[in-house]
C-alpha positions in Angstrom: 106.3 79.3 -4.3 105.5 77.0 -6.8 101.8 75.5 -7.1 99.9 71.8 -6.9 96.7 70.8 -9.1 95.3 68.5 -6.5 92.9 67.0 -9.9 96.2 65.7 -11.5 97.2 63.4 -8.6 96.4 60.1 -9.1 98.6 58.7 -6.6 100.3 59.7 -3.2 103.3 57.4 -1.7 102.5 57.8 1.7 106.2 56.7 3.6 107.8 59.0 6.4 106.2 62.4 6.2 107.4 64.6 8.4 105.5 68.4 9.9 105.2 70.7 7.8 108.2 73.6 7.1 106.8 76.7 9.4 108.0 80.4 8.9 108.8 82.4 11.2 105.7 83.3 13.2 105.0 85.6 16.3 101.3 83.1 16.4 101.7 79.7 19.1 104.0 77.7 16.8 102.2 74.6 18.0 98.5 75.7 17.1 99.9 76.7 13.2 101.7 73.3 13.3 98.8 71.2 13.4 96.8 74.3 11.7 99.0 73.4 8.7 99.8 69.5 9.4 95.9 69.2 9.3 95.4 71.3 6.1 97.2 69.5 4.2 96.7 66.0 4.7 93.3 67.1 4.3 93.7 68.3 1.2 95.2 65.0 0.0 92.2 63.2 1.9 89.9 64.9 -0.4 91.2 63.3 -3.6 89.6 59.7 -4.0 93.4 58.9 -5.6 95.4 55.5 -4.9 97.4 55.7 -1.4 100.7 52.9 -0.9 99.7 52.9 2.3 96.0 54.6 3.6 97.3 57.2 5.9 94.7 56.0 8.8 95.4 53.0 8.2 99.0 53.2 8.4 99.2 54.8 11.7 97.3 51.8 12.9 99.3 49.0 11.7 102.3 50.6 12.8 101.3 49.9 16.2 103.3 46.8 16.9 100.9 45.6 19.4 98.2 45.8 16.9 100.0 43.4 14.7 100.8 41.3 16.9 96.9 40.3 18.0 96.4 40.4 14.3 99.0 38.2 13.7 98.4 35.6 17.0 94.2 35.6 15.4 95.0 34.9 12.2 96.7 31.6 13.8 100.6 33.0 12.9 102.7 31.7 15.8 104.0 35.4 17.7 107.0 34.9 20.6 105.9 35.2 23.7 105.3 38.7 25.1 105.1 41.1 27.7 105.2 45.2 26.7 105.4 45.9 30.7 106.3 49.5 33.0 106.8 47.0 35.8 109.8 45.8 36.7 108.7 43.0 38.9 106.8 41.4 36.2 109.7 41.8 34.0 112.2 39.9 36.5 109.3 36.8 36.1 109.3 36.9 32.7 112.7 37.0 32.7 112.9 34.0 34.9 110.7 31.5 32.0 112.4 32.6 29.0 116.5 33.5 30.2 116.8 33.9 26.8 114.9 36.8 25.7 115.3 39.9 23.8 113.8 43.6 24.3 112.5 46.5 21.4 110.5 49.9 21.1 106.5 49.0 21.7 106.3 51.8 19.2 107.6 53.2 15.7 109.1 56.4 14.9 112.1 58.9 14.3 115.1 57.6 15.6 114.5 53.9 15.4 116.3 51.1 17.3 117.7 47.8 17.1 116.1 44.0 19.1 119.1 43.6 21.5 119.1 40.4 24.0 118.5 41.1 27.4 122.5 40.8 29.1 122.5 41.1 32.9 123.9 44.4 32.7 120.2 44.9 32.3 118.8 43.8 34.6 120.1 45.7 36.7 118.8 48.9 34.8 115.0 47.2 35.0 113.5 50.3 37.8 114.4 52.6 34.6 110.7 51.0 33.2 108.6 53.0 35.2 109.2 56.0 33.1 109.3 54.2 30.1 107.1 50.5 28.6 109.4 48.6 26.9 107.4 45.6 24.6 110.5 42.6 26.1 110.1 38.7 23.7 110.9 35.5 24.2 114.2 34.5 22.0 113.5 32.1 18.9 116.8 30.4 18.1 117.0 30.7 14.3 117.0 28.7 11.9 116.8 31.5 9.1 114.8 34.8 9.2 112.4 35.8 6.4 111.9 39.3 5.1 108.9 39.4 2.4 107.8 42.8 0.8 104.5 42.7 0.3 103.9 44.7 -2.8 100.2 45.6 -3.5 99.5 41.0 -3.7 102.2 40.4 -4.8 105.0 39.4 -2.2 109.1 39.4 -2.5 110.9 36.6 -0.1 114.5 36.9 1.0 116.0 33.9 3.3 118.3 35.2 5.3 121.0 32.8 6.9 120.5 34.2 10.6 121.9 31.7 12.3 125.4 32.5 10.7 125.0 36.1 11.7 127.0 38.3 13.6 123.8 39.2 15.1 121.5 36.9 15.1 118.9 38.9 17.4 118.5 41.4 15.0 119.2 40.4 10.8 118.8 44.4 10.3 122.5 45.0 11.2 124.6 42.4 9.4 124.3 42.2 5.4 127.8 39.5 5.5 125.7 36.9 5.4 123.7 35.3 2.5 121.0 36.5 1.4 119.0 34.8 -1.1 115.1 34.7 -2.9 113.0 32.1 -2.0 109.8 31.0 -3.1 107.3 31.9 0.1 104.8 27.8 0.6 101.6 28.8 -0.4 99.7 28.3 3.2 102.0 30.9 4.2 101.6 33.1 1.3 97.9 33.1 2.0 97.8 33.4 5.7 100.2 36.7 5.3 97.5 38.4 2.7 94.9 38.2 5.2 97.0 39.6 7.4 97.8 42.4 5.1 93.7 43.2 4.9 93.2 43.0 8.3 95.6 46.1 8.1 94.4 47.7 5.7 97.7 47.6 3.5 98.9 47.2 0.1 102.5 47.9 1.1 105.0 46.3 4.3 107.8 44.6 5.2 107.4 41.7 7.1 109.8 39.8 9.0 109.0 35.9 10.3 111.8 34.4 11.4 111.8 29.9 10.8 113.0 28.0 14.2 115.7 25.5 14.3 112.9 23.0 14.5 111.4 24.6 11.3 108.5 26.8 12.6 107.7 30.4 11.5 107.1 33.1 14.3 105.7 36.2 12.6 108.1 39.4 14.0 106.8 42.5 12.7 105.5 44.6 9.4 106.6 47.9 9.0 104.0 49.4 7.0 107.2 52.6 5.7 110.3 49.5 5.2 112.3 49.8 3.5 112.9 47.7 0.2 115.8 48.7 -2.2 117.9 47.1 -0.5 115.9 43.7 -1.2 116.3 44.0 -5.2 120.3 44.8 -4.4 120.9 41.8 -2.8 118.5 39.9 -4.6 117.7 40.9 -8.1 114.2 40.6 -7.7 111.9 43.2 -9.4 111.0 44.8 -6.2 111.0 48.6 -7.3 109.4 47.6 -10.7 106.6 46.5 -8.4 106.6 48.9 -6.3 106.3 52.0 -9.3 103.6 49.6 -11.1 101.6 49.5 -7.5 101.6 53.4 -7.6 100.2 53.4 -11.4 97.9 50.9 -11.4 97.0 49.9 -7.7 97.1 46.5 -6.1 96.0 43.0 -7.4 92.8 41.7 -7.3 92.1 40.1 -4.0 
């Protein structure tokens, strides 16, 4: 087992931490796990170093209902959304929005894609009583925008979702065109406000531009992938992340 000089740490990339590994022990494993996790995290927090992202802010920002509320307050269009365990409310929602999608309420291991509500799903709504689900009206796409926000710099990628085999979730089809795009300054400024509101210096933001040109906020992943954006568009995202860790974010 090696050692780590805490005072040599200048930056921490807090992406998708896993619990500490526990050796075999006769003690209460749940208690020991909590003690180790909080010991290590406490040591790291004791350093006044640069975080990408600060863990407490990231935990809060990862809550999708928090994101949607913040986006709506800042003036973003947000698809009408219902998060519920009630089958009857879901049926009423789907009567108003015959074209709808469903997705996870939270984030974590075993991530799932956004999917269209199908007739088969309607026969299973009673299962909602055991676990909440988020439903949203389906916005017919003109295209999608994946905006990788790195310390005040935005790298926007336009995705031709309208011609995708899976327009409900652009992550499932990389055969359509993915191209770099310069963001409208007004939209970029609003995204900057959103990231400050959520306390994030890094995030992968998903937006949908409807067929009539309206831009909808879908979500921001504080630990989203970014290398594929550079692979598809040649935008220098990896260099920007390295600079963020080395030098910190751009002045607000």
